[in-house]
SEMARRO-703128 format. One record per residue (C-alpha): residue in one letter; x, y, z. Coordinates in steps of 0.5 Angstrom, whole numbers, always signed. Example, Ala and Ser with C-alpha at 12.3 -4.5 7.8 and 13.67 -1.06 7.14 Angstrom:
SEMARRO-703128
r selo=A X=+25 Y=-9 Z=+16 .
r selo=S X=+27 Y=-2 Z=+14 .
***
This chain:
SEMARRO-703128
r selo=M X=+123 Y=+366 Z=+134 .
r selo=S X=+117 Y=+372 Z=+133 .
r selo=P X=+111 Y=+370 Z=+130 .
r selo=M X=+113 Y=+375 Z=+124 .
r selo=H X=+119 Y=+371 Z=+123 .
r selo=R X=+116 Y=+364 Z=+123 .
r selo=T X=+111 Y=+367 Z=+118 .
r selo=A X=+117 Y=+369 Z=+114 .
r selo=R X=+120 Y=+363 Z=+114 .
r selo=R X=+114 Y=+359 Z=+112 .
r selo=G X=+113 Y=+363 Z=+106 .
r selo=L X=+121 Y=+362 Z=+104 .
r selo=A X=+120 Y=+355 Z=+105 .
r selo=I X=+114 Y=+354 Z=+100 .
r selo=A X=+117 Y=+359 Z=+95 .
r selo=S X=+124 Y=+356 Z=+95 .
r selo=T X=+127 Y=+350 Z=+94 .
r selo=I X=+127 Y=+343 Z=+98 .
r selo=V X=+134 Y=+345 Z=+101 .
r selo=L X=+130 Y=+351 Z=+104 .
r selo=L X=+124 Y=+346 Z=+106 .
r selo=I X=+129 Y=+342 Z=+110 .
r selo=A X=+132 Y=+347 Z=+113 .
r selo=T X=+126 Y=+350 Z=+116 .
r selo=A X=+124 Y=+343 Z=+118 .
r selo=A X=+130 Y=+343 Z=+122 .
r selo=C X=+129 Y=+350 Z=+125 .
r selo=G X=+122 Y=+346 Z=+128 .
r selo=D X=+117 Y=+350 Z=+124 .
r selo=D X=+115 Y=+344 Z=+120 .
r selo=G X=+120 Y=+338 Z=+123 .
r selo=G X=+114 Y=+335 Z=+127 .
r selo=S X=+111 Y=+332 Z=+120 .
r selo=G X=+117 Y=+327 Z=+120 .
r selo=S X=+115 Y=+326 Z=+113 .
r selo=S X=+122 Y=+323 Z=+111 .
r selo=R X=+128 Y=+322 Z=+116 .
r selo=G X=+131 Y=+328 Z=+113 .
r selo=N X=+126 Y=+332 Z=+115 .
r selo=V X=+126 Y=+330 Z=+123 .
r selo=P X=+131 Y=+335 Z=+127 .
r selo=G X=+136 Y=+331 Z=+131 .
r selo=V X=+135 Y=+325 Z=+128 .
r selo=T X=+140 Y=+321 Z=+123 .
r selo=D X=+142 Y=+314 Z=+121 .
r selo=T X=+147 Y=+314 Z=+127 .
r selo=E X=+144 Y=+319 Z=+132 .
r selo=I X=+138 Y=+322 Z=+136 .
r selo=L X=+140 Y=+329 Z=+139 .
r selo=V X=+136 Y=+330 Z=+145 .
r selo=G X=+136 Y=+336 Z=+150 .
r selo=T X=+135 Y=+338 Z=+157 .
r selo=H X=+135 Y=+344 Z=+162 .
r selo=M X=+137 Y=+342 Z=+169 .
r selo=P X=+139 Y=+346 Z=+175 .
r selo=L X=+147 Y=+344 Z=+175 .
r selo=T X=+148 Y=+351 Z=+179 .
r selo=G X=+143 Y=+355 Z=+183 .
r selo=P X=+138 Y=+354 Z=+189 .
r selo=A X=+136 Y=+347 Z=+186 .
r selo=A X=+142 Y=+344 Z=+184 .
r selo=A X=+143 Y=+340 Z=+191 .
r selo=G X=+141 Y=+333 Z=+189 .
r selo=Y X=+138 Y=+335 Z=+182 .
r selo=S X=+145 Y=+337 Z=+179 .
r selo=K X=+146 Y=+329 Z=+179 .
r selo=I X=+139 Y=+327 Z=+175 .
r selo=A X=+142 Y=+329 Z=+168 .
r selo=P X=+149 Y=+326 Z=+168 .
r selo=A X=+145 Y=+319 Z=+171 .
r selo=T X=+140 Y=+319 Z=+165 .
r selo=K X=+146 Y=+320 Z=+160 .
r selo=A X=+150 Y=+315 Z=+164 .
r selo=Y X=+144 Y=+310 Z=+162 .
r selo=F X=+144 Y=+312 Z=+155 .
r selo=D X=+151 Y=+311 Z=+154 .
r selo=Y X=+150 Y=+304 Z=+157 .
r selo=V X=+145 Y=+303 Z=+152 .
r selo=N X=+149 Y=+306 Z=+146 .
r selo=A X=+155 Y=+301 Z=+148 .
r selo=N X=+150 Y=+296 Z=+147 .
r selo=G X=+148 Y=+298 Z=+140 .
r selo=G X=+143 Y=+304 Z=+141 .
r selo=V X=+136 Y=+304 Z=+139 .
r selo=H X=+135 Y=+301 Z=+132 .
r selo=G X=+142 Y=+302 Z=+131 .
r selo=R X=+142 Y=+310 Z=+133 .
r selo=K X=+146 Y=+312 Z=+139 .
r selo=I X=+143 Y=+317 Z=+144 .
r selo=N X=+147 Y=+324 Z=+144 .
r selo=Y X=+144 Y=+328 Z=+151 .
r selo=K X=+146 Y=+335 Z=+151 .
r selo=I X=+145 Y=+338 Z=+158 .
r selo=M X=+144 Y=+345 Z=+159 .
r selo=D X=+145 Y=+349 Z=+166 .
r selo=D X=+139 Y=+354 Z=+167 .
r selo=G X=+141 Y=+355 Z=+174 .
r selo=Y X=+133 Y=+354 Z=+176 .
r selo=N X=+132 Y=+361 Z=+173 .
r selo=P X=+126 Y=+361 Z=+168 .
r selo=A X=+129 Y=+367 Z=+164 .
r selo=N X=+135 Y=+362 Z=+163 .
r selo=T X=+131 Y=+357 Z=+162 .
r selo=Q X=+128 Y=+360 Z=+156 .
r selo=Q X=+135 Y=+362 Z=+153 .
r selo=V X=+138 Y=+355 Z=+153 .
r selo=V X=+131 Y=+352 Z=+151 .
r selo=R X=+131 Y=+356 Z=+145 .
r selo=Q X=+138 Y=+355 Z=+143 .
r selo=L X=+137 Y=+347 Z=+144 .
r selo=V X=+131 Y=+348 Z=+139 .
r selo=L X=+133 Y=+353 Z=+134 .
r selo=Q X=+141 Y=+352 Z=+134 .
r selo=D X=+142 Y=+345 Z=+136 .
r selo=K X=+136 Y=+343 Z=+133 .
r selo=V X=+134 Y=+337 Z=+138 .
r selo=F X=+129 Y=+332 Z=+137 .
r selo=A X=+126 Y=+333 Z=+143 .
r selo=I X=+127 Y=+336 Z=+150 .
r selo=L X=+127 Y=+331 Z=+156 .
r selo=N X=+126 Y=+331 Z=+163 .
r selo=G X=+127 Y=+339 Z=+163 .
r selo=L X=+127 Y=+340 Z=+171 .
r selo=G X=+122 Y=+345 Z=+175 .
r selo=T X=+115 Y=+348 Z=+175 .
r selo=P X=+117 Y=+355 Z=+175 .
r selo=T X=+122 Y=+354 Z=+170 .
r selo=H X=+119 Y=+349 Z=+165 .
r selo=T X=+112 Y=+353 Z=+165 .
r selo=G X=+115 Y=+359 Z=+161 .
r selo=V X=+117 Y=+354 Z=+155 .
r selo=L X=+111 Y=+350 Z=+154 .
r selo=D X=+108 Y=+355 Z=+149 .
r selo=F X=+115 Y=+355 Z=+145 .
r selo=L X=+116 Y=+348 Z=+145 .
r selo=K X=+109 Y=+347 Z=+142 .
r selo=T X=+109 Y=+352 Z=+137 .
r selo=N X=+116 Y=+349 Z=+135 .
r selo=R X=+113 Y=+342 Z=+135 .
r selo=V X=+118 Y=+339 Z=+139 .
r selo=P X=+116 Y=+333 Z=+144 .
r selo=D X=+117 Y=+335 Z=+151 .
r selo=L X=+117 Y=+329 Z=+155 .
r selo=F X=+117 Y=+327 Z=+162 .
r selo=V X=+118 Y=+333 Z=+165 .
r selo=A X=+122 Y=+333 Z=+172 .
r selo=S X=+116 Y=+336 Z=+176 .
r selo=G X=+109 Y=+334 Z=+179 .
r selo=S X=+106 Y=+340 Z=+176 .
r selo=R X=+99 Y=+339 Z=+174 .
r selo=S X=+100 Y=+343 Z=+168 .
r selo=W X=+104 Y=+338 Z=+164 .
r selo=D X=+97 Y=+334 Z=+164 .
r selo=Q X=+94 Y=+338 Z=+159 .
r selo=P X=+93 Y=+334 Z=+152 .
r selo=E X=+88 Y=+339 Z=+149 .
r selo=K X=+93 Y=+345 Z=+150 .
r selo=Y X=+99 Y=+342 Z=+150 .
r selo=P X=+99 Y=+335 Z=+146 .
r selo=G X=+107 Y=+334 Z=+146 .
r selo=T X=+108 Y=+335 Z=+153 .
r selo=F X=+108 Y=+329 Z=+158 .
r selo=G X=+110 Y=+329 Z=+166 .
r selo=F X=+114 Y=+324 Z=+170 .
r selo=N X=+113 Y=+325 Z=+177 .
r selo=P X=+107 Y=+324 Z=+181 .
r selo=D X=+103 Y=+330 Z=+180 .
r selo=Y X=+103 Y=+334 Z=+187 .
r selo=T X=+96 Y=+334 Z=+188 .
r selo=V X=+96 Y=+326 Z=+188 .
r selo=E X=+102 Y=+326 Z=+193 .
r selo=G X=+99 Y=+331 Z=+197 .
r selo=K X=+93 Y=+327 Z=+198 .
r selo=I X=+97 Y=+321 Z=+200 .
r selo=L X=+101 Y=+324 Z=+205 .
r selo=A X=+95 Y=+328 Z=+208 .
r selo=Q X=+91 Y=+321 Z=+208 .
r selo=H X=+97 Y=+318 Z=+212 .
r selo=V X=+97 Y=+324 Z=+217 .
r selo=K X=+90 Y=+324 Z=+218 .
r selo=T X=+90 Y=+316 Z=+220 .
r selo=A X=+96 Y=+315 Z=+223 .
r selo=M X=+96 Y=+322 Z=+227 .
r selo=P X=+89 Y=+324 Z=+228 .
r selo=G X=+88 Y=+331 Z=+232 .
r selo=R X=+95 Y=+334 Z=+230 .
r selo=K X=+95 Y=+341 Z=+228 .
r selo=V X=+97 Y=+341 Z=+221 .
r selo=C X=+101 Y=+346 Z=+217 .
r selo=F X=+104 Y=+347 Z=+211 .
r selo=L X=+110 Y=+350 Z=+207 .
r selo=G X=+110 Y=+350 Z=+200 .
r selo=Q X=+114 Y=+354 Z=+194 .
r selo=D X=+111 Y=+360 Z=+191 .
r selo=D X=+108 Y=+357 Z=+185 .
r selo=D X=+104 Y=+351 Z=+182 .
r selo=F X=+109 Y=+346 Z=+186 .
r selo=G X=+106 Y=+349 Z=+192 .
r selo=R X=+99 Y=+351 Z=+190 .
r selo=D X=+98 Y=+344 Z=+187 .
r selo=S X=+101 Y=+340 Z=+193 .
r selo=L X=+97 Y=+344 Z=+198 .
r selo=A X=+91 Y=+343 Z=+194 .
r selo=G X=+92 Y=+335 Z=+195 .
r selo=V X=+93 Y=+336 Z=+202 .
r selo=E X=+86 Y=+340 Z=+203 .
r selo=K X=+82 Y=+335 Z=+199 .
r selo=I X=+84 Y=+331 Z=+205 .
r selo=F X=+83 Y=+336 Z=+211 .
r selo=G X=+79 Y=+341 Z=+208 .
r selo=A X=+81 Y=+348 Z=+207 .
r selo=D X=+80 Y=+350 Z=+214 .
r selo=G X=+84 Y=+343 Z=+216 .
r selo=V X=+91 Y=+346 Z=+215 .
r selo=A X=+92 Y=+351 Z=+221 .
r selo=V X=+98 Y=+355 Z=+218 .
r selo=K X=+100 Y=+356 Z=+210 .
r selo=Q X=+106 Y=+359 Z=+209 .
r selo=T X=+110 Y=+360 Z=+202 .
r selo=Y X=+117 Y=+361 Z=+200 .
r selo=V X=+121 Y=+364 Z=+194 .
r selo=T X=+128 Y=+360 Z=+192 .
r selo=S X=+131 Y=+367 Z=+191 .
r selo=N X=+130 Y=+368 Z=+199 .
r selo=T X=+134 Y=+363 Z=+203 .
r selo=N X=+131 Y=+366 Z=+210 .
r selo=V X=+125 Y=+362 Z=+212 .
r selo=A X=+126 Y=+364 Z=+219 .
r selo=P X=+119 Y=+368 Z=+219 .
r selo=Q X=+115 Y=+362 Z=+216 .
r selo=I X=+118 Y=+357 Z=+221 .
r selo=G X=+117 Y=+362 Z=+227 .
r selo=A X=+110 Y=+362 Z=+225 .
r selo=F X=+109 Y=+355 Z=+225 .
r selo=K X=+112 Y=+355 Z=+232 .
r selo=A X=+108 Y=+360 Z=+235 .
r selo=A X=+102 Y=+357 Z=+232 .
r selo=G X=+103 Y=+350 Z=+236 .
r selo=C X=+104 Y=+346 Z=+229 .
r selo=Q X=+105 Y=+339 Z=+230 .
r selo=V X=+106 Y=+337 Z=+223 .
r selo=V X=+109 Y=+341 Z=+218 .
r selo=V X=+108 Y=+338 Z=+210 .
r selo=L X=+113 Y=+341 Z=+206 .
r selo=A X=+113 Y=+342 Z=+198 .
r selo=T X=+120 Y=+344 Z=+198 .
r selo=V X=+126 Y=+343 Z=+194 .
r selo=P X=+132 Y=+339 Z=+197 .
r selo=G X=+135 Y=+346 Z=+199 .
r selo=F X=+129 Y=+349 Z=+202 .
r selo=T X=+128 Y=+342 Z=+206 .
r selo=A X=+134 Y=+342 Z=+209 .
r selo=L X=+134 Y=+350 Z=+211 .
r selo=S X=+127 Y=+349 Z=+214 .
r selo=I X=+129 Y=+343 Z=+218 .
r selo=G X=+135 Y=+347 Z=+220 .
r selo=T X=+132 Y=+353 Z=+222 .
r selo=A X=+127 Y=+350 Z=+226 .
r selo=A X=+132 Y=+346 Z=+230 .
r selo=R X=+135 Y=+353 Z=+232 .
r selo=L X=+128 Y=+356 Z=+234 .
r selo=G X=+127 Y=+350 Z=+238 .
r selo=F X=+121 Y=+347 Z=+234 .
r selo=K X=+121 Y=+340 Z=+233 .
r selo=P X=+114 Y=+338 Z=+229 .
r selo=Q X=+113 Y=+332 Z=+225 .
r selo=W X=+116 Y=+333 Z=+218 .
r selo=V X=+112 Y=+330 Z=+212 .
r selo=V X=+116 Y=+332 Z=+206 .
r selo=S X=+114 Y=+332 Z=+198 .
r selo=N X=+118 Y=+326 Z=+194 .
r selo=V X=+122 Y=+332 Z=+190 .
r selo=G X=+125 Y=+334 Z=+197 .
r selo=A X=+126 Y=+328 Z=+201 .
r selo=D X=+132 Y=+324 Z=+199 .
r selo=H X=+136 Y=+323 Z=+205 .
r selo=P X=+143 Y=+322 Z=+202 .
r selo=T X=+142 Y=+329 Z=+199 .
r selo=L X=+139 Y=+332 Z=+205 .
r selo=S X=+144 Y=+329 Z=+210 .
r selo=K X=+150 Y=+332 Z=+205 .
r selo=Q X=+146 Y=+339 Z=+206 .
r selo=L X=+145 Y=+339 Z=+213 .
r selo=G X=+152 Y=+336 Z=+215 .
r selo=E X=+153 Y=+335 Z=+222 .
r selo=A X=+146 Y=+336 Z=+223 .
r selo=A X=+144 Y=+330 Z=+219 .
r selo=P X=+141 Y=+327 Z=+225 .
r selo=L X=+135 Y=+332 Z=+225 .
r selo=L X=+132 Y=+328 Z=+219 .
r selo=E X=+131 Y=+322 Z=+224 .
r selo=G X=+123 Y=+321 Z=+223 .
r selo=M X=+122 Y=+325 Z=+217 .
r selo=I X=+116 Y=+322 Z=+213 .
r selo=G X=+116 Y=+322 Z=+205 .
r selo=G X=+114 Y=+319 Z=+199 .
r selo=N X=+117 Y=+316 Z=+193 .
r selo=Y X=+115 Y=+311 Z=+187 .
r selo=L X=+122 Y=+308 Z=+185 .
r selo=P X=+126 Y=+303 Z=+188 .
r selo=M X=+130 Y=+306 Z=+194 .
r selo=Q X=+137 Y=+307 Z=+193 .
r selo=N X=+140 Y=+303 Z=+199 .
r selo=D X=+136 Y=+297 Z=+197 .
r selo=T X=+142 Y=+293 Z=+194 .
r selo=A X=+137 Y=+287 Z=+194 .
r selo=N X=+133 Y=+290 Z=+188 .
r selo=P X=+135 Y=+288 Z=+181 .
r selo=W X=+134 Y=+295 Z=+179 .
r selo=I X=+138 Y=+298 Z=+184 .
r selo=Q X=+143 Y=+293 Z=+182 .
r selo=L X=+143 Y=+295 Z=+175 .
r selo=F X=+143 Y=+302 Z=+176 .
r selo=T X=+149 Y=+301 Z=+181 .
r selo=R X=+153 Y=+298 Z=+176 .
r selo=I X=+151 Y=+303 Z=+170 .
r selo=N X=+153 Y=+308 Z=+175 .
r selo=K X=+160 Y=+305 Z=+176 .
r selo=E X=+161 Y=+304 Z=+169 .
r selo=H X=+159 Y=+310 Z=+166 .
r selo=N X=+158 Y=+315 Z=+171 .
r selo=G X=+165 Y=+315 Z=+174 .
r selo=N X=+162 Y=+312 Z=+180 .
r selo=A X=+159 Y=+318 Z=+183 .
r selo=E X=+155 Y=+318 Z=+189 .
r selo=F X=+149 Y=+314 Z=+189 .
r selo=D X=+142 Y=+317 Z=+191 .
r selo=G X=+135 Y=+317 Z=+189 .
r selo=N X=+137 Y=+323 Z=+184 .
r selo=T X=+141 Y=+317 Z=+181 .
r selo=V X=+135 Y=+312 Z=+181 .
r selo=Y X=+131 Y=+318 Z=+178 .
r selo=G X=+135 Y=+320 Z=+172 .
r selo=M X=+136 Y=+313 Z=+170 .
r selo=S X=+129 Y=+311 Z=+171 .
r selo=V X=+128 Y=+317 Z=+166 .
r selo=G X=+133 Y=+314 Z=+161 .
r selo=Y X=+130 Y=+307 Z=+161 .
r selo=L X=+123 Y=+310 Z=+160 .
r selo=F X=+125 Y=+314 Z=+154 .
r selo=V X=+129 Y=+308 Z=+151 .
r selo=Q X=+122 Y=+304 Z=+151 .
r selo=A X=+119 Y=+310 Z=+148 .
r selo=L X=+124 Y=+311 Z=+142 .
r selo=L X=+123 Y=+303 Z=+141 .
r selo=A X=+116 Y=+304 Z=+141 .
r selo=A X=+116 Y=+309 Z=+136 .
r selo=G X=+120 Y=+305 Z=+131 .
r selo=K X=+126 Y=+305 Z=+127 .
r selo=D X=+123 Y=+310 Z=+122 .
r selo=L X=+123 Y=+315 Z=+128 .
r selo=T X=+119 Y=+322 Z=+127 .
r selo=R X=+117 Y=+327 Z=+133 .
r selo=E X=+109 Y=+325 Z=+131 .
r selo=G X=+111 Y=+318 Z=+132 .
r selo=L X=+114 Y=+318 Z=+139 .
r selo=L X=+108 Y=+322 Z=+142 .
r selo=E X=+103 Y=+317 Z=+139 .
r selo=A X=+108 Y=+312 Z=+142 .
r selo=V X=+108 Y=+315 Z=+149 .
r selo=G X=+100 Y=+316 Z=+148 .
r selo=K X=+99 Y=+309 Z=+147 .
r selo=G X=+102 Y=+308 Z=+154 .
r selo=G X=+103 Y=+301 Z=+157 .
r selo=F X=+110 Y=+302 Z=+159 .
r selo=Q X=+113 Y=+298 Z=+165 .
r selo=G X=+119 Y=+299 Z=+169 .
r selo=P X=+122 Y=+301 Z=+176 .
r selo=G X=+116 Y=+304 Z=+178 .
r selo=L X=+112 Y=+302 Z=+184 .
r selo=V X=+106 Y=+305 Z=+182 .
r selo=P X=+103 Y=+305 Z=+175 .
r selo=L X=+105 Y=+310 Z=+169 .
r selo=R X=+98 Y=+313 Z=+167 .
r selo=F X=+100 Y=+315 Z=+160 .
r selo=S X=+94 Y=+315 Z=+155 .
r selo=A X=+91 Y=+319 Z=+149 .
r selo=D X=+87 Y=+323 Z=+155 .
r selo=D X=+92 Y=+323 Z=+161 .
r selo=H X=+99 Y=+326 Z=+160 .
r selo=S X=+101 Y=+325 Z=+167 .
r selo=G X=+106 Y=+321 Z=+170 .
r selo=Y X=+106 Y=+316 Z=+175 .
r selo=G X=+100 Y=+315 Z=+179 .
r selo=G X=+102 Y=+314 Z=+186 .
r selo=E X=+107 Y=+313 Z=+192 .
r selo=R X=+109 Y=+309 Z=+197 .
r selo=L X=+111 Y=+312 Z=+204 .
r selo=T X=+118 Y=+313 Z=+207 .
r selo=R X=+121 Y=+314 Z=+214 .
r selo=V X=+128 Y=+316 Z=+216 .
r selo=S X=+130 Y=+311 Z=+222 .
r selo=G X=+136 Y=+310 Z=+225 .
r selo=G X=+139 Y=+314 Z=+219 .
r selo=V X=+136 Y=+310 Z=+214 .
r selo=Q X=+131 Y=+312 Z=+209 .
r selo=S X=+126 Y=+306 Z=+208 .
r selo=Y X=+119 Y=+304 Z=+205 .
r selo=F X=+114 Y=+302 Z=+210 .
r selo=G X=+106 Y=+300 Z=+209 .
r selo=P X=+103 Y=+299 Z=+202 .
r selo=A X=+104 Y=+303 Z=+195 .
r selo=Y X=+98 Y=+308 Z=+194 .
r selo=E X=+95 Y=+311 Z=+188 .
r selo=T X=+89 Y=+316 Z=+187 .
r selo=D X=+87 Y=+322 Z=+182 .
r selo=E X=+88 Y=+329 Z=+183 .
r selo=A X=+80 Y=+330 Z=+184 .
r selo=D X=+76 Y=+327 Z=+189 .
r selo=G X=+77 Y=+320 Z=+188 .
r selo=A X=+79 Y=+315 Z=+194 .
r selo=V X=+87 Y=+314 Z=+196 .
r selo=N X=+87 Y=+306 Z=+195 .
r selo=E X=+92 Y=+301 Z=+196 .
r selo=Y X=+96 Y=+299 Z=+189 .
r selo=T X=+98 Y=+292 Z=+190 .
r selo=V X=+101 Y=+290 Z=+183 .
r selo=T X=+108 Y=+287 Z=+184 .
r selo=P X=+113 Y=+291 Z=+180 .
r selo=V X=+117 Y=+288 Z=+174 .
r selo=Q X=+124 Y=+286 Z=+174 .
r selo=P X=+129 Y=+289 Z=+169 .
r selo=P X=+131 Y=+285 Z=+162 .
r selo=A X=+137 Y=+281 Z=+163 .
r selo=N X=+142 Y=+286 Z=+159 .
r selo=G X=+138 Y=+292 Z=+162 .
r selo=V X=+136 Y=+295 Z=+156 .
r selo=P X=+128 Y=+294 Z=+154 .
r selo=T X=+126 Y=+291 Z=+148 .
r selo=G X=+120 Y=+295 Z=+146 .
r selo=N X=+113 Y=+297 Z=+149 .
***
């Protein structure tokens, strides 16, 4: 909606009847005030309509297409157990193909046409960056973005946006600290997506190694699946460790291309591109190439059947997600759903957009995560650390302690707080 159109709509609302006032609020111009339940877009006495943009197709669909269905499955489970303050969550999932132009179209539809209450877990750094201002203008809560870009943590500029993933600079520091201590003297190189994902990750790696400590730095764009020039440059330079800030499809492409070129470095991979079941499916018969891969994660491992969160999510996956293949993306999607239900409960029965954002900003949420959620009035980033993973014998497992750090120059420290257990019925009772 253009600024001129918005201004005209506001003028009509002021000059006309209460019916037009409500209609304008539903379109998002005044809906953020939430002065009465009838003024809150997407909220009725029986339903909360929430939307998201996800790459169900396109270059990032591998693995990521499973996230939103898993979130929806958790919501369906909550709905079957009475909902949230008597309301059921209706989750509308829109495919943007990981294309920023598509993202803008589908988010406009969700906000202006479908009149969703909030956007939840919109995925991707290049995609979601393009809708930040639109969501702010329309006063739509923009919660738990599925990306670790530091852009989501700008409370003064984007007060309605909150992250979920550890930011990529935090992650880069933790991965690089491990390389520095466990593999001293190795030649370190870096491949990252050509956007804030790659840049933020590289910034974290360089905070540990210094700008001159990374021997070769390469980037890729998701529209070009030929990474042979980048991998060839690493081989020619004699890189011994390659840090990847890549989505799963490009993690698999990088490792597969390196094998064809006879290049076998130690791979150290961002959490968003290191899910072993997803990569194994991409590589097929070449899946053994993943042996020894080091990554990071901050949620329970999908194969840890003794973990009560995994037991809960596995059961929900069977009952409400068609028993889909269970992997780290499933765990991620359900963890997002659990957190959003916590936020709705904390916002209270008289649900408003402002009340929801205030509840998230108060923080204090606990759930499946192995590291702390950092939400506060002046910190809109998500999880504050990671634990390292390694593929050994075809199985991805945690090793060592969990770590937390900041995106500045703070130390990488062990995080020793024991994760909480899920509630008995799997539904949170509040903040």
